[in-house]
C-alpha positions in Angstrom: 81.4 115.4 116.9 82.3 112.9 114.2 84.5 113.6 111.2 81.4 113.0 108.9 79.7 116.0 110.6 82.5 118.2 109.2 82.1 117.0 105.6 82.7 119.9 103.1 79.6 121.6 101.7 81.5 122.7 98.6 79.6 122.0 95.4 81.8 121.0 92.6 81.0 121.4 88.9 79.7 118.2 87.2 82.4 116.3 85.4 82.0 114.5 82.0 80.8 110.9 82.4 83.4 108.2 82.2 83.3 105.8 79.3 81.7 102.4 79.8 84.1 99.6 80.8 85.0 97.1 78.1 83.3 93.7 78.1 84.8 91.1 80.5 86.4 89.2 77.6 88.2 92.3 76.5 89.4 93.0 80.1 90.7 89.4 80.3 92.7 89.9 77.1 94.1 93.2 78.5 95.2 91.5 81.7 96.8 88.6 79.7 98.6 91.2 77.4 100.1 92.8 80.6 101.1 89.4 82.1 98.9 90.0 85.1 97.7 86.3 85.1 101.4 85.2 85.4 102.0 87.4 88.4 98.9 85.8 90.0 99.9 82.2 89.2 96.9 81.8 86.8 96.8 80.6 83.2 95.4 82.6 80.4 92.8 79.9 79.9 91.5 80.4 83.5 91.2 84.1 83.0 89.4 83.7 79.7 87.0 81.1 81.2 86.2 83.4 84.1 85.5 86.2 81.7 83.2 84.0 79.6 81.3 83.0 82.7 80.9 86.7 83.6 79.6 87.5 80.1 77.0 84.8 80.4 75.7 86.6 83.5 72.7 88.9 82.9 74.3 91.6 85.1 77.6 91.6 83.4 77.4 95.2 81.9 79.8 97.6 83.4 81.6 95.2 85.7 85.3 95.3 86.5 87.3 92.1 86.4 89.7 92.0 89.4 92.3 89.6 90.6 92.3 88.9 94.4 95.1 91.0 96.1 96.5 87.9 97.7 97.2 86.6 94.1 98.4 89.9 92.5 99.5 92.6 95.1 99.7 96.2 94.4 103.6 96.1 94.0 103.1 93.7 91.1 100.3 95.7 89.4 101.6 99.2 89.7 104.5 98.9 87.2 102.0 97.8 84.6 100.2 101.1 84.7 100.9 103.5 81.9 100.3 107.2 81.5 101.9 109.5 78.8 104.1 106.5 77.9 105.6 106.3 81.4 105.2 103.2 83.7 103.5 103.4 87.0 105.3 103.2 90.4 104.9 103.1 94.1 106.2 106.0 96.2 109.5 105.5 97.9 108.0 105.8 101.5 105.4 103.1 100.8 107.7 100.0 100.7 105.1 98.2 102.8 102.4 98.7 100.2 101.4 95.0 100.0 100.6 95.0 103.7 97.7 97.3 103.1 94.7 94.9 103.5 90.9 95.1 103.3 89.2 97.0 106.0 86.9 95.1 108.3 83.5 95.3 106.6 85.1 95.0 103.1 84.7 91.3 102.4 86.2 89.8 99.2 84.9 86.7 97.4 87.0 83.7 98.2 88.3 83.2 94.6 91.3 84.3 92.6 89.1 86.4 90.3 86.0 88.3 91.0 83.8 91.2 89.6 83.1 94.7 91.0 79.9 96.4 90.1 78.7 100.0 89.9 82.1 101.7 89.9 82.3 105.5 90.8 85.3 107.6 91.0 83.8 109.7 93.8 84.5 113.1 92.3 81.7 114.6 94.3 83.7 113.9 97.5 86.8 115.8 96.3 88.0 117.9 99.3 86.8 115.4 101.8 89.1 113.6 104.1 89.2 109.7 104.2 87.9 109.9 107.7 84.9 111.9 106.4 84.3 109.9 103.2 84.2 106.4 104.6 81.1 106.8 106.8 79.4 108.7 103.9 80.1 105.9 101.5 78.7 103.3 104.0 75.6 105.4 104.4 75.2 105.4 100.6 75.4 101.6 100.6 78.7 101.7 98.8 82.0 100.0 99.4 85.3 101.7 99.1 87.7 100.3 96.5 90.9 98.4 97.5 94.2 99.7 96.2 94.5 96.8 93.9 90.9 97.3 92.5 91.8 100.9 91.8 94.9 99.8 89.8 92.8 97.2 87.9 90.3 100.0 86.9 93.1 102.2 85.6 94.8 99.2 83.8 91.4 98.8 81.9 90.6 102.5 81.5 93.7 104.7 81.8 91.5 107.8 81.2 89.9 107.3 84.6 93.1 108.8 86.0 93.4 112.4 84.9 95.1 115.5 86.4 93.0 117.2 89.1 90.5 114.3 89.1 92.3 111.3 90.6 91.1 109.1 93.5 91.8 107.4 96.8 91.3 103.7 97.6 90.4 103.8 101.2 89.2 100.2 101.4 92.9 99.2 101.8 94.5 100.1 105.2 97.5 99.0 107.2 97.1 97.9 110.8 99.8 98.4 113.3 101.0 95.8 115.6 98.6 96.9 118.3 95.6 96.8 116.0 95.2 100.5 115.3 95.1 101.7 111.7 98.1 103.4 110.2 97.2 107.0 109.3 98.2 106.5 105.7 95.5 106.0 103.1 96.4 104.8 99.6 95.6 106.7 96.5 96.3 106.9 92.7 97.3 110.0 90.9 99.7 111.4 88.3 103.2 112.4 89.4 104.5 116.0 88.9 108.0 114.7 88.8 109.1 116.5 91.9 110.9 115.4 95.0 111.8 111.8 95.3 109.7 110.9 92.3 112.3 112.4 90.0 111.8 114.4 86.7 111.8 111.2 84.6 108.6 110.2 86.3 106.7 113.4 85.5 103.2 112.4 84.2 103.7 108.7 85.4 100.8 107.1 87.3 101.6 107.0 90.9 100.6 104.8 93.9 101.0 107.0 96.9 99.2 107.9 100.2 97.6 110.7 102.1 96.9 111.2 105.8 93.4 110.0 106.9 92.5 113.3 108.2 93.6 115.5 105.3 91.6 116.9 102.4 92.7 117.2 98.8 90.7 119.1 96.2 92.0 116.8 93.4 91.3 113.4 95.0 87.8 111.7 95.0 87.1 108.5 96.7 86.5 105.4 94.4 83.8 103.0 95.4 81.6 100.3 94.0 78.1 98.8 94.8 79.6 95.4 95.5 81.8 92.5 94.7 80.7 89.1 93.4 81.3 86.0 91.3 79.5 85.3 88.1 76.1 83.7 88.7 76.3 79.9 88.5 
């Protein structure tokens, strides 16, 4: 029997709706303020021009502006996160974070910048495992977020990451030398400042991982309806 057949039947209380994303031009300015364009080898003018093109697109409402992970990897983005005045970090046992690549079936636009549509934090899937959530998202015609995309979302909307309602980004996985998937699945949550995180990192935004077969009541599964470039 498939993992999807074991998906939890728990009904979770509805959560307040998340606020609308800023306009692409405001998102561009946020990335420039954080120096993301420098990490990606882009100019501020290029980012602004892309945002302007996106705003000229009739379907631009609610889109997230993302930098291709080949240009701005998770290790470069995570320290730019902030929560409670503390910078983001990658857990110590994920030194290979930038090797987590898009799953087969999660194609990216061939461009340094692109747009994500129809974001959802996946709160209704809290207490599902990644192995259970992926086929369910596919059945819903949704695509799981990459780790870098999840970080971009929190960079633009820090409030999307809150205690007891954080999320996994299972579109990014690491393949072993033989081709099998590493069992770790990346996620974003808020550190409790315990263990190797250290007390100074309590309440800091954290890039970590969970086993693909494990469930967590406080982790949803972030997804989107698609990725695209602005209409020509």
